[in-house]
C-alpha positions as CSV (number, residue, x, y, z in Angstrom):
1,M,0.0,0.0,0.0
2,S,1.4,3.4,-0.9
3,Q,1.1,6.4,1.3
4,Q,0.2,9.8,0.0
5,L,1.7,13.0,1.5
6,N,-1.2,14.6,3.4
7,L,-1.0,18.5,3.3
8,D,-4.1,19.2,5.3
9,F,-2.3,20.9,8.1
10,L,-2.5,24.3,6.3
11,D,-5.7,25.3,8.0
12,I,-4.1,28.3,9.6
13,A,-7.4,30.1,10.8
14,T,-7.9,27.4,13.5
15,L,-4.5,27.5,15.0
16,P,-2.8,29.8,17.7
17,I,-0.4,32.5,16.4
18,G,2.1,31.6,19.1
19,T,2.6,35.0,20.7
20,A,0.9,36.4,23.8
21,N,-0.9,39.2,22.1
22,N,-1.3,37.4,18.6
23,T,0.6,40.1,16.8
24,R,3.7,39.6,14.6
25,V,6.7,41.8,14.4
26,E,7.7,40.3,11.0
27,E,5.6,39.1,8.2
28,R,5.4,35.3,7.9
29,T,5.5,33.6,4.5
30,Q,2.9,30.9,4.3
31,I,4.6,28.3,2.2
32,V,5.2,24.7,2.6
33,R,8.9,23.6,2.6
34,I,10.4,20.4,3.8
35,V,12.6,20.8,6.8
36,E,15.1,18.2,8.3
37,Y,16.1,18.7,11.9
38,T,18.2,17.0,14.7
39,P,18.8,17.8,18.2
40,Y,21.9,20.1,18.8
41,P,24.3,18.9,19.8
42,R,23.7,15.2,19.0
43,R,24.6,13.1,22.0
44,T,23.8,9.6,20.8
45,R,23.8,7.9,17.4
46,N,20.1,7.3,17.5
47,E,19.3,10.9,17.4
48,R,18.6,10.9,13.7
49,R,17.2,13.4,11.4
50,R,13.6,14.1,11.5
51,V,11.4,15.6,8.9
52,G,8.7,18.3,9.1
53,F,6.9,20.8,7.0
54,T,6.7,24.5,7.3
55,R,3.3,26.1,7.9
56,D,4.9,29.5,7.9
57,S,8.3,31.1,8.3
58,S,10.1,34.5,8.6
59,P,13.8,35.4,9.1
60,S,13.4,35.0,12.9
61,G,11.3,31.8,13.1
62,M,9.0,29.2,11.7
63,C,6.2,26.9,12.5
64,L,6.5,23.2,11.6
65,A,4.1,20.3,11.4
66,V,6.0,17.3,12.9
67,E,5.5,13.7,13.9
68,N,7.2,13.9,17.3
69,P,7.0,16.5,20.1
70,E,10.0,18.4,21.2
71,K,10.7,20.0,24.5
72,S,10.4,23.8,24.9
73,G,13.9,25.4,25.0
74,A,15.5,22.5,23.2
75,L,18.1,23.4,20.4
76,L,17.7,21.9,16.9
77,R,20.0,22.0,13.8
78,V,17.6,22.8,11.0
79,V,17.9,22.5,7.2
80,K,15.1,24.0,5.0
81,T,14.9,23.0,1.4
82,D,13.5,25.2,-1.5
83,V,11.0,24.1,-4.2
84,D,13.9,22.5,-6.2
85,G,15.1,20.5,-3.3
86,N,18.2,22.6,-2.8
87,A,19.1,23.0,0.9
88,A,19.6,26.3,2.6
89,P,22.5,26.6,5.0
90,D,22.1,24.9,8.4
91,T,20.4,27.1,11.0
92,L,20.3,26.7,14.8
93,A,16.8,27.2,16.3
94,R,15.3,27.0,19.8
95,V,12.0,25.3,20.3
96,A,9.6,28.2,21.5
97,W,6.6,26.0,21.9
98,C,5.0,22.6,20.9
99,E,1.3,21.8,20.7
100,P,-0.6,18.7,19.7
101,R,-2.6,19.0,16.4
102,G,-5.4,16.6,17.2
103,D,-4.3,14.1,14.5
104,G,-1.4,12.6,16.4
105,R,1.1,15.1,15.0
106,F,2.4,18.3,16.5
107,W,2.9,22.1,15.8
108,L,6.5,23.2,16.6
109,G,7.3,26.8,16.9
110,L,11.0,27.6,16.5
111,D,13.0,30.8,17.0
112,V,15.9,31.0,14.7
113,I,19.1,31.9,16.6
114,S,21.0,34.6,14.7
115,A,24.3,36.4,15.4
116,T,22.3,39.4,16.8
117,N,20.5,37.4,19.6
118,I,22.9,34.6,20.3
119,G,24.7,36.6,23.0
120,R,21.5,37.3,24.8
121,M,20.5,33.7,24.8
122,L,24.0,32.5,26.1
123,K,23.8,35.1,28.9
124,V,20.4,33.9,30.1
125,R,21.6,30.3,30.0
126,H,24.7,31.2,31.9
127,T,22.7,33.1,34.6
128,A,20.3,30.2,35.0
129,R,23.2,27.7,35.5
130,R,24.9,29.9,38.1
131,Q,21.6,30.1,40.0
132,E,21.2,26.2,39.8
133,V,24.8,25.7,41.2
134,A,24.0,28.1,44.1
135,V,20.8,26.1,45.0
136,H,22.7,22.8,45.1
137,N,25.4,24.1,47.4
């Protein structure tokens, strides 16, 4: 039996925007692209590439339809392909949110980590670790 690709996840009107006040700073492009992603950094051999499809994307983030949930805050190495199957350069992204879709799959909101905001993210992580060490001592 052959399986057919099901693109019914594009019902955007019924889905949350993903921001507290449902406003966007950047315009999102609503186009379907294939995305491969893996945990970053990979710690074991069984952390294989997974595949998702974009619901929408912008320079600072994207929403994917995926088969498996991911934890908020997790880092992912993301590769998005264009219409011709050409891969864009790898991107590092942080999982902002993950919600079930109702059909057994998940919506995954990703924040792309760029050179402009990576320093802020590392500072927050370093501060959190310092507080964690102080609690354990």
